[in-house]
py3Dmol code that shows the C-alpha trace and the ligand (Angstrom):
import py3Dmol

protein = """\
ATOM      1  CA  UNK A   1      10.766   5.731 -19.215  1.00  0.00           C
ATOM      2  CA  UNK A   2       8.410   8.043 -21.114  1.00  0.00           C
ATOM      3  CA  UNK A   3       5.715   9.884 -19.116  1.00  0.00           C
ATOM      4  CA  UNK A   4       2.500   9.813 -21.081  1.00  0.00           C
ATOM      5  CA  UNK A   5       0.201  11.712 -18.779  1.00  0.00           C
ATOM      6  CA  UNK A   6       0.326  13.537 -15.471  1.00  0.00           C
ATOM      7  CA  UNK A   7      -2.985  14.069 -13.788  1.00  0.00           C
ATOM      8  CA  UNK A   8      -3.883  15.982 -10.635  1.00  0.00           C
ATOM      9  CA  UNK A   9      -2.883  18.954  -8.563  1.00  0.00           C
ATOM     10  CA  UNK A  10       0.805  19.622  -8.004  1.00  0.00           C
ATOM     11  CA  UNK A  11       0.069  20.968  -4.485  1.00  0.00           C
ATOM     12  CA  UNK A  12      -1.834  17.901  -3.379  1.00  0.00           C
ATOM     13  CA  UNK A  13      -1.381  14.714  -5.426  1.00  0.00           C
ATOM     14  CA  UNK A  14      -0.585  13.638  -8.966  1.00  0.00           C
ATOM     15  CA  UNK A  15      -0.720  10.351 -10.864  1.00  0.00           C
ATOM     16  CA  UNK A  16       1.789   9.516 -13.596  1.00  0.00           C
ATOM     17  CA  UNK A  17       1.080   7.145 -16.507  1.00  0.00           C
ATOM     18  CA  UNK A  18       4.285   6.176 -18.156  1.00  0.00           C
ATOM     19  CA  UNK A  19       5.697   3.708 -20.671  1.00  0.00           C
ATOM     20  CA  UNK A  20       8.827   1.757 -19.607  1.00  0.00           C
ATOM     21  CA  UNK A  21      11.664   0.684 -21.951  1.00  0.00           C
ATOM     22  CA  UNK A  22       9.899  -2.711 -22.286  1.00  0.00           C
ATOM     23  CA  UNK A  23       7.049  -0.750 -23.930  1.00  0.00           C
ATOM     24  CA  UNK A  24       4.531  -1.453 -21.106  1.00  0.00           C
ATOM     25  CA  UNK A  25       2.392   1.029 -19.291  1.00  0.00           C
ATOM     26  CA  UNK A  26       2.615   1.678 -15.568  1.00  0.00           C
ATOM     27  CA  UNK A  27       1.164   4.187 -13.129  1.00  0.00           C
ATOM     28  CA  UNK A  28       2.607   5.739  -9.987  1.00  0.00           C
ATOM     29  CA  UNK A  29       1.702   8.630  -7.797  1.00  0.00           C
ATOM     30  CA  UNK A  30       2.661  10.984  -5.049  1.00  0.00           C
ATOM     31  CA  UNK A  31       0.697  12.976  -2.478  1.00  0.00           C
ATOM     32  CA  UNK A  32       1.678  15.783  -0.152  1.00  0.00           C
ATOM     33  CA  UNK A  33       0.890  15.797   3.569  1.00  0.00           C
ATOM     34  CA  UNK A  34       1.537  17.664   6.838  1.00  0.00           C
ATOM     35  CA  UNK A  35       1.636  21.176   5.336  1.00  0.00           C
ATOM     36  CA  UNK A  36       3.867  20.020   2.508  1.00  0.00           C
ATOM     37  CA  UNK A  37       6.464  18.720   4.951  1.00  0.00           C
ATOM     38  CA  UNK A  38       5.938  15.125   3.861  1.00  0.00           C
ATOM     39  CA  UNK A  39       5.808  13.433   0.505  1.00  0.00           C
ATOM     40  CA  UNK A  40       4.421   9.950  -0.076  1.00  0.00           C
ATOM     41  CA  UNK A  41       5.246   8.124  -3.267  1.00  0.00           C
ATOM     42  CA  UNK A  42       3.139   5.196  -4.254  1.00  0.00           C
ATOM     43  CA  UNK A  43       4.968   2.924  -6.717  1.00  0.00           C
ATOM     44  CA  UNK A  44       3.999   0.056  -8.927  1.00  0.00           C
ATOM     45  CA  UNK A  45       5.886  -3.226  -8.632  1.00  0.00           C
ATOM     46  CA  UNK A  46       4.025  -5.349 -11.251  1.00  0.00           C
ATOM     47  CA  UNK A  47       2.501  -4.717 -14.613  1.00  0.00           C
ATOM     48  CA  UNK A  48      -1.103  -5.260 -13.415  1.00  0.00           C
ATOM     49  CA  UNK A  49      -1.619  -7.873 -10.727  1.00  0.00           C
ATOM     50  CA  UNK A  50      -2.590 -11.566 -10.830  1.00  0.00           C
ATOM     51  CA  UNK A  51      -4.518 -11.382  -7.567  1.00  0.00           C
ATOM     52  CA  UNK A  52      -7.461  -9.385  -8.881  1.00  0.00           C
ATOM     53  CA  UNK A  53      -8.921  -8.205  -5.560  1.00  0.00           C
ATOM     54  CA  UNK A  54     -12.565  -7.330  -6.004  1.00  0.00           C
ATOM     55  CA  UNK A  55     -12.124  -3.585  -5.325  1.00  0.00           C
ATOM     56  CA  UNK A  56      -8.845  -2.924  -7.112  1.00  0.00           C
ATOM     57  CA  UNK A  57      -8.363  -1.809 -10.689  1.00  0.00           C
ATOM     58  CA  UNK A  58      -4.807  -3.056 -10.860  1.00  0.00           C
ATOM     59  CA  UNK A  59      -6.019  -6.683 -11.016  1.00  0.00           C
ATOM     60  CA  UNK A  60      -7.627  -6.777 -14.447  1.00  0.00           C
ATOM     61  CA  UNK A  61      -4.502  -8.212 -16.128  1.00  0.00           C
ATOM     62  CA  UNK A  62      -0.913  -9.293 -15.416  1.00  0.00           C
ATOM     63  CA  UNK A  63       2.089  -8.789 -17.742  1.00  0.00           C
ATOM     64  CA  UNK A  64       5.027  -9.512 -15.400  1.00  0.00           C
ATOM     65  CA  UNK A  65       7.352  -7.836 -12.880  1.00  0.00           C
ATOM     66  CA  UNK A  66       8.650  -4.288 -13.027  1.00  0.00           C
ATOM     67  CA  UNK A  67      12.487  -4.292 -12.943  1.00  0.00           C
ATOM     68  CA  UNK A  68      14.580  -2.691 -10.184  1.00  0.00           C
ATOM     69  CA  UNK A  69      15.658  -0.063 -12.759  1.00  0.00           C
ATOM     70  CA  UNK A  70      12.097   0.878 -13.630  1.00  0.00           C
ATOM     71  CA  UNK A  71      11.063   1.051  -9.936  1.00  0.00           C
ATOM     72  CA  UNK A  72      13.983   3.483  -9.336  1.00  0.00           C
ATOM     73  CA  UNK A  73      12.834   5.424 -12.471  1.00  0.00           C
ATOM     74  CA  UNK A  74       9.429   5.968 -10.872  1.00  0.00           C
ATOM     75  CA  UNK A  75      11.195   7.541  -7.926  1.00  0.00           C
ATOM     76  CA  UNK A  76      13.472   9.819  -9.913  1.00  0.00           C
ATOM     77  CA  UNK A  77      10.581  10.842 -12.285  1.00  0.00           C
ATOM     78  CA  UNK A  78       8.450  12.032  -9.345  1.00  0.00           C
ATOM     79  CA  UNK A  79      11.329  13.820  -7.568  1.00  0.00           C
ATOM     80  CA  UNK A  80      12.538  15.531 -10.717  1.00  0.00           C
ATOM     81  CA  UNK A  81       9.019  16.658 -11.554  1.00  0.00           C
ATOM     82  CA  UNK A  82       8.213  17.918  -8.087  1.00  0.00           C
ATOM     83  CA  UNK A  83      11.595  19.316  -6.937  1.00  0.00           C
ATOM     84  CA  UNK A  84      13.579  19.739 -10.168  1.00  0.00           C
ATOM     85  CA  UNK A  85      16.196  17.385  -8.790  1.00  0.00           C
ATOM     86  CA  UNK A  86      16.474  13.700  -7.951  1.00  0.00           C
ATOM     87  CA  UNK A  87      16.234  14.337  -4.203  1.00  0.00           C
ATOM     88  CA  UNK A  88      14.043  15.823  -1.493  1.00  0.00           C
ATOM     89  CA  UNK A  89      14.836  17.568   1.727  1.00  0.00           C
ATOM     90  CA  UNK A  90      11.414  17.333   3.238  1.00  0.00           C
ATOM     91  CA  UNK A  91      10.884  16.174   6.813  1.00  0.00           C
ATOM     92  CA  UNK A  92       9.572  12.835   5.623  1.00  0.00           C
ATOM     93  CA  UNK A  93      10.046  10.922   2.416  1.00  0.00           C
ATOM     94  CA  UNK A  94       7.848   7.879   2.402  1.00  0.00           C
ATOM     95  CA  UNK A  95       7.618   5.252  -0.334  1.00  0.00           C
ATOM     96  CA  UNK A  96       4.722   2.768  -0.408  1.00  0.00           C
ATOM     97  CA  UNK A  97       5.204  -0.205  -2.687  1.00  0.00           C
ATOM     98  CA  UNK A  98       1.463  -0.380  -3.131  1.00  0.00           C
ATOM     99  CA  UNK A  99       0.217   1.097  -6.368  1.00  0.00           C
ATOM    100  CA  UNK A 100      -0.082  -1.706  -8.881  1.00  0.00           C
ATOM    101  CA  UNK A 101       0.926  -5.196  -7.873  1.00  0.00           C
ATOM    102  CA  UNK A 102       1.390  -7.422  -4.848  1.00  0.00           C
ATOM    103  CA  UNK A 103       5.010  -6.550  -4.017  1.00  0.00           C
ATOM    104  CA  UNK A 104       5.997  -9.965  -2.618  1.00  0.00           C
ATOM    105  CA  UNK A 105       5.729 -11.398  -6.169  1.00  0.00           C
ATOM    106  CA  UNK A 106       8.663  -9.289  -7.268  1.00  0.00           C
ATOM    107  CA  UNK A 107      12.187  -9.950  -5.764  1.00  0.00           C
ATOM    108  CA  UNK A 108      13.372  -6.728  -7.377  1.00  0.00           C
ATOM    109  CA  UNK A 109      11.542  -4.808  -4.662  1.00  0.00           C
ATOM    110  CA  UNK A 110      14.124  -6.233  -2.309  1.00  0.00           C
ATOM    111  CA  UNK A 111      16.966  -5.040  -4.572  1.00  0.00           C
ATOM    112  CA  UNK A 112      15.447  -1.553  -4.532  1.00  0.00           C
ATOM    113  CA  UNK A 113      15.342  -1.534  -0.719  1.00  0.00           C
ATOM    114  CA  UNK A 114      18.943  -2.859  -0.526  1.00  0.00           C
ATOM    115  CA  UNK A 115      20.344  -0.319  -3.054  1.00  0.00           C
ATOM    116  CA  UNK A 116      18.211   2.679  -2.038  1.00  0.00           C
ATOM    117  CA  UNK A 117      20.714   3.935   0.650  1.00  0.00           C
ATOM    118  CA  UNK A 118      23.514   3.996  -1.976  1.00  0.00           C
ATOM    119  CA  UNK A 119      21.490   6.565  -3.992  1.00  0.00           C
ATOM    120  CA  UNK A 120      19.339   8.529  -1.566  1.00  0.00           C
ATOM    121  CA  UNK A 121      19.724  10.018   1.871  1.00  0.00           C
ATOM    122  CA  UNK A 122      17.771   7.682   4.175  1.00  0.00           C
ATOM    123  CA  UNK A 123      17.644  10.005   7.191  1.00  0.00           C
ATOM    124  CA  UNK A 124      13.981  10.848   6.791  1.00  0.00           C
ATOM    125  CA  UNK A 125      13.083   7.855   4.638  1.00  0.00           C
ATOM    126  CA  UNK A 126      10.170   5.586   5.528  1.00  0.00           C
ATOM    127  CA  UNK A 127       9.769   2.488   3.337  1.00  0.00           C
ATOM    128  CA  UNK A 128       6.318   0.838   3.563  1.00  0.00           C
ATOM    129  CA  UNK A 129       5.416  -2.650   2.294  1.00  0.00           C
ATOM    130  CA  UNK A 130       1.822  -3.568   2.005  1.00  0.00           C
ATOM    131  CA  UNK A 131       0.909  -7.173   1.271  1.00  0.00           C
ATOM    132  CA  UNK A 132      -2.058  -9.490   1.263  1.00  0.00           C
ATOM    133  CA  UNK A 133       0.435 -12.261   2.352  1.00  0.00           C
ATOM    134  CA  UNK A 134      -0.188 -14.651  -0.572  1.00  0.00           C
ATOM    135  CA  UNK A 135       0.836 -18.277  -0.201  1.00  0.00           C
ATOM    136  CA  UNK A 136       4.532 -18.633  -1.300  1.00  0.00           C
ATOM    137  CA  UNK A 137       5.649 -15.221  -0.008  1.00  0.00           C
ATOM    138  CA  UNK A 138       7.847 -16.761   2.721  1.00  0.00           C
ATOM    139  CA  UNK A 139      11.180 -16.265   0.989  1.00  0.00           C
ATOM    140  CA  UNK A 140      10.401 -12.662   0.098  1.00  0.00           C
ATOM    141  CA  UNK A 141       9.254 -11.863   3.636  1.00  0.00           C
ATOM    142  CA  UNK A 142      12.290 -13.587   5.273  1.00  0.00           C
ATOM    143  CA  UNK A 143      14.633 -11.568   3.068  1.00  0.00           C
ATOM    144  CA  UNK A 144      12.641  -8.410   3.773  1.00  0.00           C
ATOM    145  CA  UNK A 145      13.107  -8.989   7.532  1.00  0.00           C
ATOM    146  CA  UNK A 146      16.919  -9.170   7.054  1.00  0.00           C
ATOM    147  CA  UNK A 147      16.926  -5.962   4.935  1.00  0.00           C
ATOM    148  CA  UNK A 148      14.781  -4.208   7.478  1.00  0.00           C
ATOM    149  CA  UNK A 149      17.073  -5.182  10.351  1.00  0.00           C
ATOM    150  CA  UNK A 150      20.101  -4.061   8.386  1.00  0.00           C
ATOM    151  CA  UNK A 151      18.932  -0.736   6.975  1.00  0.00           C
ATOM    152  CA  UNK A 152      15.510   0.283   8.276  1.00  0.00           C
ATOM    153  CA  UNK A 153      15.243  -1.175  11.772  1.00  0.00           C
ATOM    154  CA  UNK A 154      12.946   1.427  13.309  1.00  0.00           C
ATOM    155  CA  UNK A 155      11.629   3.079  10.157  1.00  0.00           C
ATOM    156  CA  UNK A 156      10.146   0.411   7.912  1.00  0.00           C
ATOM    157  CA  UNK A 157       6.350   0.027   7.939  1.00  0.00           C
ATOM    158  CA  UNK A 158       4.838  -3.375   7.395  1.00  0.00           C
ATOM    159  CA  UNK A 159       1.148  -3.644   6.509  1.00  0.00           C
ATOM    160  CA  UNK A 160      -1.041  -6.684   6.081  1.00  0.00           C
ATOM    161  CA  UNK A 161      -4.253  -6.210   4.091  1.00  0.00           C
ATOM    162  CA  UNK A 162      -6.829  -8.206   5.984  1.00  0.00           C
ATOM    163  CA  UNK A 163     -10.157  -6.640   5.127  1.00  0.00           C
ATOM    164  CA  UNK A 164     -12.358  -9.214   6.901  1.00  0.00           C
ATOM    165  CA  UNK A 165     -12.158 -11.633   9.818  1.00  0.00           C
ATOM    166  CA  UNK A 166     -14.517 -13.905   7.953  1.00  0.00           C
ATOM    167  CA  UNK A 167     -12.519 -16.439   5.982  1.00  0.00           C
ATOM    168  CA  UNK A 168     -15.068 -16.818   3.187  1.00  0.00           C
ATOM    169  CA  UNK A 169     -15.456 -13.078   2.760  1.00  0.00           C
ATOM    170  CA  UNK A 170     -11.645 -12.559   2.865  1.00  0.00           C
ATOM    171  CA  UNK A 171     -11.225 -15.194   0.165  1.00  0.00           C
ATOM    172  CA  UNK A 172     -13.888 -13.608  -1.994  1.00  0.00           C
ATOM    173  CA  UNK A 173     -12.272 -10.174  -1.758  1.00  0.00           C
ATOM    174  CA  UNK A 174      -8.703 -11.442  -2.334  1.00  0.00           C
ATOM    175  CA  UNK A 175      -9.168 -14.517  -4.407  1.00  0.00           C
ATOM    176  CA  UNK A 176      -5.837 -16.365  -3.930  1.00  0.00           C
ATOM    177  CA  UNK A 177      -4.499 -18.638  -1.182  1.00  0.00           C
ATOM    178  CA  UNK A 178      -3.110 -16.613   1.644  1.00  0.00           C
ATOM    179  CA  UNK A 179      -1.423 -16.926   5.013  1.00  0.00           C
ATOM    180  CA  UNK A 180      -3.884 -17.449   7.884  1.00  0.00           C
ATOM    181  CA  UNK A 181      -3.981 -15.105  10.860  1.00  0.00           C
ATOM    182  CA  UNK A 182      -1.746 -17.325  12.940  1.00  0.00           C
ATOM    183  CA  UNK A 183       1.033 -17.139  10.293  1.00  0.00           C
ATOM    184  CA  UNK A 184       0.655 -13.371   9.835  1.00  0.00           C
ATOM    185  CA  UNK A 185       0.771 -12.895  13.578  1.00  0.00           C
ATOM    186  CA  UNK A 186       3.935 -15.075  13.970  1.00  0.00           C
ATOM    187  CA  UNK A 187       5.711 -13.139  11.278  1.00  0.00           C
ATOM    188  CA  UNK A 188       4.542  -9.770  12.653  1.00  0.00           C
ATOM    189  CA  UNK A 189       5.796 -10.700  16.105  1.00  0.00           C
ATOM    190  CA  UNK A 190       9.226 -11.323  14.639  1.00  0.00           C
ATOM    191  CA  UNK A 191       9.143  -8.173  12.518  1.00  0.00           C
ATOM    192  CA  UNK A 192       8.196  -5.859  15.407  1.00  0.00           C
ATOM    193  CA  UNK A 193      11.068  -4.302  17.297  1.00  0.00           C
ATOM    194  CA  UNK A 194      10.803  -2.054  20.316  1.00  0.00           C
ATOM    195  CA  UNK A 195      11.304   1.515  19.137  1.00  0.00           C
ATOM    196  CA  UNK A 196      10.086   0.578  15.693  1.00  0.00           C
ATOM    197  CA  UNK A 197       6.637   0.948  14.114  1.00  0.00           C
ATOM    198  CA  UNK A 198       3.685  -1.330  14.998  1.00  0.00           C
ATOM    199  CA  UNK A 199       2.615  -3.703  12.325  1.00  0.00           C
ATOM    200  CA  UNK A 200      -0.453  -2.414  10.491  1.00  0.00           C
ATOM    201  CA  UNK A 201      -3.505  -4.559   9.866  1.00  0.00           C
ATOM    202  CA  UNK A 202      -5.517  -2.774   7.150  1.00  0.00           C
ATOM    203  CA  UNK A 203      -9.288  -3.041   6.747  1.00  0.00           C
ATOM    204  CA  UNK A 204     -10.920  -1.399   3.756  1.00  0.00           C
ATOM    205  CA  UNK A 205     -14.394  -1.253   5.199  1.00  0.00           C
ATOM    206  CA  UNK A 206     -17.403  -2.045   2.993  1.00  0.00           C
ATOM    207  CA  UNK A 207     -21.001  -1.702   4.054  1.00  0.00           C
ATOM    208  CA  UNK A 208     -21.292  -5.434   4.718  1.00  0.00           C
ATOM    209  CA  UNK A 209     -17.741  -6.006   6.144  1.00  0.00           C
ATOM    210  CA  UNK A 210     -17.330  -8.528   8.900  1.00  0.00           C
ATOM    211  CA  UNK A 211     -14.716  -7.408  11.432  1.00  0.00           C
ATOM    212  CA  UNK A 212     -14.816  -9.418  14.643  1.00  0.00           C
ATOM    213  CA  UNK A 213     -12.723  -7.816  17.336  1.00  0.00           C
ATOM    214  CA  UNK A 214     -12.600 -11.017  19.467  1.00  0.00           C
ATOM    215  CA  UNK A 215     -11.145 -12.894  16.507  1.00  0.00           C
ATOM    216  CA  UNK A 216      -8.418 -10.290  16.074  1.00  0.00           C
ATOM    217  CA  UNK A 217      -7.570 -10.382  19.740  1.00  0.00           C
ATOM    218  CA  UNK A 218      -7.002 -14.141  19.529  1.00  0.00           C
ATOM    219  CA  UNK A 219      -4.003 -13.599  17.267  1.00  0.00           C
ATOM    220  CA  UNK A 220      -2.790 -10.008  17.247  1.00  0.00           C
ATOM    221  CA  UNK A 221      -1.071  -8.461  20.239  1.00  0.00           C
ATOM    222  CA  UNK A 222      -2.289  -4.883  20.825  1.00  0.00           C
ATOM    223  CA  UNK A 223       1.289  -3.879  21.716  1.00  0.00           C
ATOM    224  CA  UNK A 224       2.601  -4.968  18.335  1.00  0.00           C
ATOM    225  CA  UNK A 225      -0.264  -4.455  15.913  1.00  0.00           C
ATOM    226  CA  UNK A 226      -2.402  -1.488  15.093  1.00  0.00           C
ATOM    227  CA  UNK A 227      -5.596  -1.295  13.021  1.00  0.00           C
ATOM    228  CA  UNK A 228      -5.931   0.981  10.014  1.00  0.00           C
ATOM    229  CA  UNK A 229      -9.445   1.596   8.793  1.00  0.00           C
ATOM    230  CA  UNK A 230      -9.817   2.904   5.255  1.00  0.00           C
ATOM    231  CA  UNK A 231     -12.818   3.550   3.027  1.00  0.00           C
ATOM    232  CA  UNK A 232     -13.434   1.487  -0.104  1.00  0.00           C
ATOM    233  CA  UNK A 233     -12.281   3.795  -2.893  1.00  0.00           C
ATOM    234  CA  UNK A 234     -14.650   4.398  -5.729  1.00  0.00           C
ATOM    235  CA  UNK A 235     -12.687   2.282  -8.315  1.00  0.00           C
ATOM    236  CA  UNK A 236     -14.161   0.752 -11.447  1.00  0.00           C
ATOM    237  CA  UNK A 237     -13.855  -2.732  -9.881  1.00  0.00           C
ATOM    238  CA  UNK A 238     -15.549  -1.715  -6.589  1.00  0.00           C
ATOM    239  CA  UNK A 239     -18.412  -0.341  -8.672  1.00  0.00           C
ATOM    240  CA  UNK A 240     -18.623  -3.383 -10.840  1.00  0.00           C
ATOM    241  CA  UNK A 241     -18.701  -5.763  -7.851  1.00  0.00           C
ATOM    242  CA  UNK A 242     -21.142  -3.516  -5.974  1.00  0.00           C
ATOM    243  CA  UNK A 243     -18.790  -2.942  -3.061  1.00  0.00           C
ATOM    244  CA  UNK A 244     -19.892   0.204  -1.350  1.00  0.00           C
ATOM    245  CA  UNK A 245     -17.744   1.911   1.261  1.00  0.00           C
ATOM    246  CA  UNK A 246     -18.878   1.441   4.859  1.00  0.00           C
ATOM    247  CA  UNK A 247     -17.112   4.717   5.716  1.00  0.00           C
ATOM    248  CA  UNK A 248     -17.801   7.957   4.019  1.00  0.00           C
ATOM    249  CA  UNK A 249     -16.888  10.584   6.571  1.00  0.00           C
ATOM    250  CA  UNK A 250     -14.455  10.594   9.491  1.00  0.00           C
ATOM    251  CA  UNK A 251     -17.427  10.166  11.859  1.00  0.00           C
ATOM    252  CA  UNK A 252     -18.599   6.898  10.285  1.00  0.00           C
ATOM    253  CA  UNK A 253     -18.465   3.472  11.911  1.00  0.00           C
ATOM    254  CA  UNK A 254     -17.499   4.880  15.289  1.00  0.00           C
ATOM    255  CA  UNK A 255     -18.919   1.794  16.956  1.00  0.00           C
ATOM    256  CA  UNK A 256     -16.336  -0.373  15.161  1.00  0.00           C
ATOM    257  CA  UNK A 257     -13.581   2.021  16.090  1.00  0.00           C
ATOM    258  CA  UNK A 258     -14.841   2.192  19.674  1.00  0.00           C
ATOM    259  CA  UNK A 259     -14.826  -1.601  19.924  1.00  0.00           C
ATOM    260  CA  UNK A 260     -11.311  -1.840  18.545  1.00  0.00           C
ATOM    261  CA  UNK A 261     -10.100   0.874  20.947  1.00  0.00           C
ATOM    262  CA  UNK A 262     -11.886  -0.781  23.848  1.00  0.00           C
ATOM    263  CA  UNK A 263     -10.013  -4.003  22.994  1.00  0.00           C
ATOM    264  CA  UNK A 264      -6.779  -2.055  23.311  1.00  0.00           C
ATOM    265  CA  UNK A 265      -5.897  -1.406  19.705  1.00  0.00           C
ATOM    266  CA  UNK A 266      -4.434   1.808  18.387  1.00  0.00           C
ATOM    267  CA  UNK A 267      -6.723   2.732  15.431  1.00  0.00           C
ATOM    268  CA  UNK A 268      -5.905   4.929  12.496  1.00  0.00           C
ATOM    269  CA  UNK A 269      -8.844   6.125  10.397  1.00  0.00           C
ATOM    270  CA  UNK A 270      -7.352   7.005   7.069  1.00  0.00           C
ATOM    271  CA  UNK A 271      -9.893   8.877   4.935  1.00  0.00           C
ATOM    272  CA  UNK A 272      -7.520  10.277   2.263  1.00  0.00           C
ATOM    273  CA  UNK A 273      -8.580  13.473   0.595  1.00  0.00           C
ATOM    274  CA  UNK A 274     -11.770  13.775  -1.327  1.00  0.00           C
ATOM    275  CA  UNK A 275      -9.842  15.493  -4.081  1.00  0.00           C
ATOM    276  CA  UNK A 276      -7.438  12.534  -4.139  1.00  0.00           C
ATOM    277  CA  UNK A 277     -10.366  10.261  -5.027  1.00  0.00           C
ATOM    278  CA  UNK A 278     -11.392  12.616  -7.791  1.00  0.00           C
ATOM    279  CA  UNK A 279      -7.789  12.651  -9.117  1.00  0.00           C
ATOM    280  CA  UNK A 280      -7.778   8.871  -8.862  1.00  0.00           C
ATOM    281  CA  UNK A 281      -4.627   8.782  -6.839  1.00  0.00           C
ATOM    282  CA  UNK A 282      -5.757   6.366  -4.154  1.00  0.00           C
ATOM    283  CA  UNK A 283      -5.839   3.099  -6.109  1.00  0.00           C
ATOM    284  CA  UNK A 284      -4.659   1.499  -9.336  1.00  0.00           C
ATOM    285  CA  UNK A 285      -7.461   2.977 -11.376  1.00  0.00           C
ATOM    286  CA  UNK A 286      -5.931   5.573 -13.675  1.00  0.00           C
ATOM    287  CA  UNK A 287      -4.132   3.209 -15.983  1.00  0.00           C
ATOM    288  CA  UNK A 288      -7.343   1.346 -16.538  1.00  0.00           C
ATOM    289  CA  UNK A 289      -9.087   4.540 -17.608  1.00  0.00           C
ATOM    290  CA  UNK A 290      -6.058   5.578 -19.744  1.00  0.00           C
ATOM    291  CA  UNK A 291      -5.985   2.136 -21.483  1.00  0.00           C
ATOM    292  CA  UNK A 292      -9.736   2.189 -22.118  1.00  0.00           C
ATOM    293  CA  UNK A 293      -9.396   5.624 -23.777  1.00  0.00           C
TER     294      UNK A 293
END
"""
ligand_1 = """\
8
LIG
S -5.121 -4.781 -3.952
Fe -3.001 -5.325 -4.259
S -2.951 -7.522 -4.377
Fe -5.055 -6.929 -4.709
S -5.243 -6.762 -6.946
Fe -4.700 -4.733 -6.182
S -2.509 -4.655 -6.355
Fe -3.087 -6.791 -6.450
"""
view = py3Dmol.view(width=600, height=400)
view.addModel(protein, "pdb")
view.setStyle({"model": 0}, {"cartoon": {"style": "trace"}})
view.addModel(ligand_1, "xyz")
view.setStyle({"model": 1}, {"stick": {}})
view.zoomTo()
view.show()
């Protein structure tokens, strides 16, 4: 893998644009948290993404799956760059399979999770899978459940990107067939273990988002699911589709958060860092800019 560009601030967050041995470009990133005691790697799993969500720059094209070897190379490239060695001793080492690509389309993600403990110390390791739950992801998610129970029982994070409780709006934002709320809830109920992490339901909130708390309560148990609210990042696609963030500061939309809390949900408001947006490390946008150049 040849790194073509590294953009950002080594103390906060950096994005890597690299060419793999198959001569295709990918991007991946890391960010530092908790007074530099925690590192979060955000890795790509596909070359582009066939889903083409309306606010995501990864979805402009799709050129196939990234191999297990090239997913591991993203990890070693970041660790060697940041720490001068292919390891980290920080308090928390988190990997999100959430940069470019819907991870359930790539079975090599499961191989990475299975083989990770053979290469790295998993003591402080938190793997995190984020999916829109596209139709056909059943086999992947069943295998993931087995791997989680074997290696990461109380540490793996599972996130479903929901974005709207209005079916029409949800389909517009994520234009592929997806699991309905009942199916997501049934899977989440099986995934959840006492002592483990709650299942995250993520809402990237736009100015005209529809988030009906009663609808959520019908399906998602407040003891097993939590709600993560994020802003819409200023990507090229969000701008093109005129999707403006409904959240700009940590005080925004408190009525939504208050309603969710009143309904019993734990709510995480994840703003990211302003500088991260400027670096472009929040979404799959840097490769698009690099390719355009
Ligand atoms: S948000 Fe995820 S699923 Fe949607 S286009 Fe981007 S990478 Fe693909």
